[in-house]
C-alpha positions as CSV (number, residue, x, y, z in Angstrom):
1,M,65.0,-94.4,-143.4
2,K,65.1,-91.4,-145.8
3,Q,63.7,-88.0,-145.1
4,L,63.7,-84.8,-147.2
5,V,65.4,-81.7,-145.9
6,L,64.5,-78.3,-147.5
7,G,66.1,-74.9,-147.3
8,K,68.4,-72.5,-149.1
9,G,66.6,-73.2,-152.4
10,R,67.5,-76.9,-152.3
11,A,66.2,-80.2,-151.3
12,R,68.3,-83.1,-150.1
13,V,67.7,-86.5,-148.6
14,E,69.2,-87.6,-145.3
15,E,69.1,-90.8,-143.3
16,V,67.2,-90.6,-140.0
17,P,66.1,-93.2,-137.4
18,E,62.8,-94.9,-138.2
19,P,60.1,-94.0,-135.8
20,K,58.8,-96.6,-133.3
21,A,55.2,-97.1,-132.3
22,E,54.1,-96.5,-128.7
23,P,50.7,-96.7,-127.1
24,G,48.4,-94.1,-128.6
25,W,50.8,-93.5,-131.5
26,A,51.0,-95.3,-134.9
27,V,53.8,-95.5,-137.4
28,I,52.5,-94.8,-140.9
29,K,54.2,-95.7,-144.2
30,V,53.8,-92.5,-146.3
31,M,52.1,-93.1,-149.7
32,A,51.3,-89.6,-151.0
33,L,51.9,-85.9,-150.0
34,P,50.7,-82.7,-151.6
35,I,53.0,-79.6,-151.7
36,C,51.5,-76.7,-149.7
37,G,52.5,-73.1,-149.4
38,S,54.5,-73.6,-146.2
39,D,56.6,-76.2,-148.1
40,K,57.4,-73.6,-150.7
41,G,58.5,-71.2,-147.9
42,A,60.6,-74.0,-146.3
43,F,62.4,-74.6,-149.6
44,F,63.4,-70.9,-149.8
45,M,64.3,-70.4,-146.1
46,E,67.9,-69.5,-145.2
47,A,68.1,-72.4,-142.7
48,E,67.6,-76.0,-143.4
49,N,64.4,-77.4,-141.9
50,R,63.1,-80.9,-141.3
51,W,59.4,-80.1,-140.6
52,A,58.0,-79.5,-144.1
53,G,55.3,-81.8,-145.5
54,H,52.4,-81.7,-143.1
55,E,49.5,-83.7,-144.6
56,G,49.2,-86.8,-146.7
57,T,48.1,-90.3,-146.8
58,G,49.6,-93.6,-145.8
59,V,49.3,-97.1,-144.5
60,I,49.5,-98.1,-140.9
61,A,52.8,-100.0,-140.5
62,E,53.0,-100.5,-136.8
63,T,51.0,-99.9,-133.6
64,A,51.6,-100.6,-129.9
65,G,49.3,-101.6,-127.2
66,D,45.5,-101.3,-127.7
67,S,44.8,-99.7,-131.1
68,R,41.8,-99.1,-133.3
69,F,44.2,-99.7,-136.2
70,K,45.8,-102.8,-137.7
71,P,48.7,-102.9,-140.1
72,G,47.6,-102.1,-143.6
73,D,44.8,-99.7,-142.7
74,R,44.7,-96.7,-145.0
75,V,44.7,-93.3,-143.2
76,L,44.8,-89.5,-143.8
77,I,47.9,-88.1,-142.1
78,S,46.9,-84.9,-140.2
79,P,49.4,-82.0,-140.2
80,Q,49.5,-81.6,-136.4
81,G,48.2,-83.1,-133.2
82,G,47.4,-81.9,-129.7
83,C,47.7,-83.2,-126.2
84,G,44.2,-84.8,-126.5
85,T,43.1,-83.6,-123.1
86,C,42.9,-79.7,-123.1
87,E,39.7,-77.8,-123.9
88,L,40.8,-77.1,-127.4
89,C,41.6,-80.7,-128.2
90,L,38.3,-81.9,-126.7
91,L,36.5,-79.4,-129.0
92,G,38.4,-80.8,-132.0
93,D,40.6,-77.7,-132.4
94,Y,43.8,-79.7,-131.7
95,I,45.9,-77.6,-134.1
96,Y,45.6,-74.8,-131.6
97,C,46.7,-76.9,-128.6
98,P,49.3,-75.1,-126.5
99,D,50.8,-78.5,-125.5
100,S,51.1,-80.0,-129.0
101,P,53.7,-82.7,-129.5
102,P,56.6,-81.8,-131.9
103,T,55.7,-82.0,-135.6
104,T,58.0,-83.9,-137.8
105,S,58.3,-83.9,-141.6
106,H,55.9,-86.0,-143.6
107,Y,58.5,-86.0,-146.4
108,A,59.8,-89.2,-145.0
109,Q,59.3,-92.9,-145.6
110,F,57.6,-93.3,-142.3
111,V,56.0,-90.9,-139.8
112,K,54.7,-91.4,-136.2
113,K,51.4,-89.7,-135.4
114,K,48.8,-89.8,-132.6
115,E,46.1,-92.3,-133.4
116,D,43.3,-90.0,-132.3
117,I,43.9,-87.6,-135.3
118,L,44.2,-90.3,-138.0
119,P,40.9,-90.6,-140.0
120,L,40.5,-93.8,-142.1
121,L,40.9,-93.3,-145.9
122,P,38.1,-95.2,-147.8
123,D,39.4,-97.9,-150.2
124,D,37.7,-96.2,-153.1
125,I,39.7,-93.0,-152.8
126,S,43.2,-93.0,-154.1
127,F,46.2,-92.1,-151.9
128,E,46.8,-89.1,-154.2
129,L,43.3,-87.7,-154.0
130,G,43.0,-88.4,-150.3
131,S,46.2,-86.5,-149.6
132,L,44.5,-83.3,-150.7
133,A,41.7,-83.8,-148.1
134,L,43.7,-82.0,-145.4
135,A,45.7,-79.6,-147.6
136,R,44.9,-75.9,-147.3
137,E,46.9,-74.7,-150.2
138,V,48.2,-76.6,-153.2
139,L,50.8,-75.2,-155.6
């Protein structure tokens, strides 16, 4: 699959392996992403980075094991996720989890995210508008 790499005032596309679903994790086909302030910073960094693009919307492409999702479900893609078991995660503050799994770029054709942080996107909200629901800053 294709993924965007930012840095040194440039953007380029590279081929990376497609993520695979596993129990508790879903693979999402990315449909829309806003550009946030951290993406601007990533674009101008001296090193290339593959973590830009943190929020967005998509469609469930694959699940594994028991899942509350089915392929085709529309979801908001949260920027980060937590372990799901620490006090911060249980309070809903998973973005502060000290044991967060690695974050990958959402500037890709597909992303893999923990299912417990994927809210459903109502059918009457466009992918583009929904992608702004989790953005903190839009350029």
